[in-house]
C-alpha positions as CSV (number, residue, x, y, z in Angstrom):
1,M,12.1,1.2,55.7
2,R,13.8,0.3,58.5
3,Q,10.9,0.9,60.7
4,E,9.6,-2.5,58.9
5,L,12.4,-4.7,60.4
6,G,10.8,-7.7,62.3
7,Y,7.3,-7.6,60.1
8,K,6.2,-10.9,60.3
9,E,3.4,-11.9,57.6
10,K,0.3,-13.5,58.3
11,N,-1.6,-16.7,57.8
12,G,-1.8,-17.8,54.2
13,Q,1.1,-15.9,53.6
14,F,-0.5,-12.2,53.5
15,T,1.2,-9.3,54.0
16,K,0.1,-5.4,53.9
17,F,2.9,-5.3,51.1
18,G,1.2,-7.8,49.1
19,Q,-2.2,-6.0,49.6
20,W,-0.8,-2.9,48.5
21,Y,0.9,-4.3,45.7
22,A,-2.5,-5.9,45.0
23,D,-4.4,-2.7,44.9
24,R,-2.0,-0.7,42.7
25,V,-2.3,-3.3,39.7
26,Q,-5.8,-4.6,40.8
27,D,-4.9,-8.1,41.0
28,T,-6.0,-10.0,43.8
29,Q,-3.7,-12.9,43.7
30,Y,-0.7,-10.3,45.0
31,R,-2.2,-10.1,48.7
32,N,-0.9,-13.6,49.5
33,G,2.2,-14.0,47.0
34,P,5.9,-14.3,47.9
35,W,6.4,-10.7,49.1
36,C,10.0,-10.0,48.9
37,D,10.2,-7.8,45.7
38,M,6.6,-6.6,46.6
39,F,7.7,-5.0,49.8
40,I,10.8,-3.1,47.6
41,A,8.0,-1.3,45.7
42,W,6.1,0.0,49.1
43,A,9.1,1.0,50.1
44,A,10.3,3.1,46.9
45,D,6.7,4.6,46.4
46,K,7.2,6.0,50.3
47,A,10.4,7.3,49.7
48,D,8.9,9.2,46.3
49,L,11.9,7.2,44.4
50,S,9.7,4.7,42.3
51,P,11.1,5.9,39.2
52,Y,14.2,4.9,39.8
53,V,13.8,1.5,41.5
54,G,11.0,0.2,39.9
55,E,7.5,-1.5,40.8
56,F,7.7,-5.2,40.5
57,A,7.1,-8.0,41.9
58,W,8.8,-10.6,39.9
59,T,12.4,-10.8,40.3
60,P,13.6,-11.5,36.4
61,S,11.8,-8.9,35.2
62,H,13.3,-6.5,37.7
63,A,16.6,-7.5,36.9
64,A,15.8,-6.8,33.2
65,W,14.3,-3.3,33.9
66,F,17.5,-2.8,35.1
67,M,19.8,-3.6,32.3
68,K,17.2,-1.9,29.8
69,Q,18.1,1.8,31.7
70,G,22.2,0.8,31.9
71,A,22.0,0.6,35.3
72,W,23.0,-3.3,35.6
73,T,26.1,-4.1,37.7
74,Q,28.7,-6.9,39.0
75,K,29.9,-4.2,41.5
76,P,27.9,-3.7,44.9
77,E,27.1,-0.5,46.6
78,P,24.8,0.8,49.1
79,G,21.3,1.4,48.0
80,A,22.1,-1.1,45.1
81,L,19.3,-3.7,44.5
82,V,21.1,-7.4,44.8
83,F,19.6,-10.3,43.0
84,F,20.2,-13.6,43.9
85,D,19.8,-17.2,42.3
86,W,20.5,-19.9,45.1
87,K,20.9,-22.2,42.6
88,G,24.4,-20.2,41.4
89,G,23.6,-19.4,38.1
90,K,24.5,-16.2,36.5
91,S,21.6,-15.4,34.1
92,Y,18.5,-13.0,35.0
93,K,16.2,-15.3,34.2
94,G,17.2,-17.6,37.1
95,I,16.8,-14.9,39.7
96,D,14.5,-15.7,42.8
97,H,14.7,-13.4,45.9
98,V,15.8,-9.6,46.0
99,G,17.4,-7.4,49.1
100,I,18.5,-4.2,49.0
101,V,22.4,-3.4,50.1
102,E,22.7,-2.1,53.2
103,R,26.7,-1.6,53.5
104,V,29.4,-3.9,51.5
105,S,32.1,-5.5,54.0
106,G,34.9,-7.2,52.2
107,K,33.4,-9.7,50.2
108,K,30.1,-9.9,51.7
109,I,27.2,-7.7,51.7
110,H,24.9,-6.6,54.8
111,T,21.2,-6.4,53.5
112,I,17.5,-6.1,54.3
113,E,15.4,-8.6,53.0
114,A,11.6,-9.6,52.8
115,N,10.4,-12.7,53.0
116,V,13.5,-14.6,54.3
117,D,13.2,-17.4,56.2
118,R,10.0,-18.1,54.9
119,I,8.2,-15.4,57.1
120,W,10.4,-12.3,58.0
121,L,11.5,-8.7,57.2
122,K,15.2,-8.7,58.4
123,R,18.9,-8.0,58.1
124,K,21.1,-10.7,56.2
125,T,24.6,-10.9,56.2
126,R,25.4,-12.8,52.1
127,E,28.2,-14.1,50.9
128,T,28.6,-13.0,46.8
129,D,28.7,-16.4,45.3
130,K,25.0,-16.4,44.8
131,V,24.6,-13.0,43.5
132,V,23.4,-12.8,40.1
133,G,24.1,-8.8,39.6
134,Y,23.1,-5.8,40.9
135,G,20.4,-3.2,39.7
136,I,22.0,0.4,40.7
137,P,18.9,3.2,41.0
138,R,21.2,6.0,41.4
139,L,22.4,4.8,37.4
140,V,18.8,5.0,37.2
141,K,18.8,8.6,38.2
142,A,21.4,9.7,36.5
143,S,20.5,8.5,33.2
144,A,17.2,10.3,33.4
145,D,18.7,13.8,34.6
146,K,21.0,13.1,31.2
147,L,18.0,12.3,28.8
148,G,16.7,15.3,30.5
149,E,19.0,17.6,29.6
150,I,19.6,16.5,26.6
151,R,15.8,17.0,25.4
152,S,15.9,20.7,27.0
153,T,18.8,21.4,23.9
154,E,17.2,20.2,21.4
155,Q,15.5,23.6,20.7
156,P,18.1,26.2,22.5
157,F,15.8,29.1,21.4
158,V,12.2,29.5,21.5
159,P,10.9,31.1,18.2
160,M,8.8,34.0,17.6
161,P,5.6,33.7,17.0
162,R,4.4,34.3,13.0
163,V,1.3,34.9,11.4
164,E,2.8,32.2,8.6
165,N,2.8,30.1,11.6
166,R,-0.8,29.9,11.9
167,Q,-3.3,27.1,10.7
168,G,-3.8,28.2,6.8
169,S,-7.7,28.1,5.1
170,P,-8.2,26.8,1.8
171,L,-9.6,30.6,1.1
172,D,-6.3,32.3,1.7
173,F,-5.5,31.0,-1.8
174,L,-8.2,33.4,-3.4
175,G,-6.0,36.4,-2.8
176,T,-2.8,35.1,-4.2
177,P,-2.0,36.2,-7.4
178,P,-2.1,32.8,-9.1
179,A,-6.0,33.1,-8.7
180,L,-6.4,36.1,-9.7
181,L,-5.2,35.6,-13.2
182,T,-7.0,32.3,-13.3
183,A,-10.6,34.0,-12.4
184,M,-9.5,36.6,-15.3
185,V,-8.9,34.1,-17.6
186,L,-12.0,32.2,-16.5
187,M,-14.1,35.2,-17.2
188,T,-12.9,36.0,-20.5
189,V,-13.6,32.3,-21.6
190,V,-17.3,32.7,-20.0
191,L,-18.0,35.9,-21.3
192,S,-16.9,34.4,-24.6
193,L,-19.2,31.9,-24.6
194,R,-22.2,33.5,-24.0
195,I,-21.6,36.3,-26.9
196,T,-21.6,33.5,-29.2
197,G,-24.5,31.6,-27.9
198,R,-26.4,34.7,-28.5
199,R,-25.3,35.6,-32.0
200,R,-26.1,32.0,-32.9
201,G,-29.4,32.6,-31.2
202,T,-30.3,35.2,-33.7
203,H,-30.6,32.9,-36.9
204,R,-32.3,30.1,-35.0
205,R,-35.4,29.1,-36.6
206,L,-37.9,27.1,-34.0
207,A,-39.5,23.7,-35.9
208,L,-43.2,25.2,-35.8
209,P,-46.1,25.1,-38.3
210,W,-46.0,27.7,-40.8
211,N,-49.6,28.5,-39.3
212,A,-48.7,28.3,-35.9
213,P,-49.2,31.2,-33.8
214,S,-46.2,33.0,-32.2
215,T,-46.5,35.7,-29.6
216,E,-43.6,37.5,-31.5
217,R,-45.7,37.8,-34.6
218,E,-48.8,38.9,-32.6
219,A,-47.1,41.4,-30.8
220,A,-45.7,42.8,-34.0
221,P,-47.9,45.6,-35.5
222,A,-49.9,44.7,-38.9
223,P,-47.7,45.9,-41.4
224,E,-44.8,44.1,-40.1
225,R,-46.5,40.8,-39.9
226,V,-47.4,41.6,-43.9
227,V,-43.6,42.3,-44.7
228,I,-42.4,39.2,-42.7
229,R,-44.9,37.1,-44.5
230,A,-43.5,38.7,-47.8
231,K,-40.1,38.3,-47.4
232,A,-40.3,34.4,-45.3
233,S,-38.8,31.7,-46.6
234,P,-41.3,28.5,-47.6
235,P,-41.9,26.9,-44.0
236,E,-39.4,24.2,-43.1
237,K,-41.0,20.6,-43.1
238,T,-42.0,19.3,-39.9
239,S,-43.7,16.3,-38.3
240,H,-47.0,18.0,-37.8
241,P,-49.9,17.6,-40.8
242,R,-50.6,20.8,-42.7
243,P,-54.1,21.7,-42.2
244,V,-56.6,21.4,-45.1
245,P,-58.2,24.7,-46.1
246,A,-61.8,24.7,-45.4
247,P,-64.2,24.3,-49.4
248,A,-65.3,27.4,-50.5
249,A,-68.5,29.0,-49.9
250,R,-71.0,28.4,-52.8
251,P,-71.7,32.3,-54.6
252,E,-75.0,33.2,-53.6
253,R,-77.6,33.3,-56.4
254,T,-78.6,37.0,-57.1
255,R,-82.4,37.4,-58.6
256,V,-82.2,39.6,-61.2
257,T,-85.2,42.7,-61.7
258,A,-86.9,43.0,-64.6
259,A,-86.9,46.5,-66.1
260,A,-89.2,48.9,-66.0
261,G,-92.3,48.3,-68.4
262,T,-91.3,45.2,-69.1
263,R,-93.3,41.8,-68.6
264,P,-92.5,38.2,-69.3
265,P,-94.2,37.1,-72.4
266,A,-97.9,35.7,-71.3
267,S,-97.8,31.7,-71.5
268,T,-100.6,30.8,-74.4
269,R,-100.6,27.7,-72.7
270,R,-104.6,27.1,-71.6
271,K,-105.6,25.8,-68.3
272,P,-107.5,22.8,-67.7
273,Y,-110.4,24.2,-67.0
274,E,-110.9,27.0,-69.2
275,P,-112.8,26.6,-72.5
276,G,-111.3,26.4,-75.8
């Protein structure tokens, strides 16, 4: 940081600190912006202190960040960030400049500030009447370390790996006693239903015509078919029309032959051409 003392901004308020910050946040407007706070962010990054100093370009937001971290005070110390309001206000919302306290001498503070006297990075000696407050990076680091210690004691003992902690599967339930009992009950119910269905099926009749062909009747032997017909009950009425029996065949006439030696009596009628 001290090596940068005497740095002067370029034309158009361009600085290498603004260029670095613009690349950091991917916004080109910061290349030519007020650079007092961007210089502090650059210096903290070079010293690997960004988690405790912060990276800001807007001074009221930077002060509010220290307040949130519990690192805001009214007492100066070397290494603290000092926030000014040139109007003399005491609210962080009116802050318009920031520097770094290099040392404290009585009621005066010696600082390193960027963007002072419009274009310079230089040392300044300030009265404290324009100071709004101080952000203390040391307290931010202490708070972070304490928080890390608290988190490390949340689980003081490392639990031994257990088989039960592995991710379970829905199929694991199948091997439990309740699952086996349920399977046995279901099996009993299914078998009971099947047996009942078979018993009812032995007395069931098919709604077919009486003389309709049946594979069971055709496959049975002839004597059994006669017995079944003799004992069967009258056919059930169905929607099929009863076949009409074919007309009985007329009995064939039989010729009766005369007995031997017997002749029919000769006719006495004369033929018309025989004489009388």
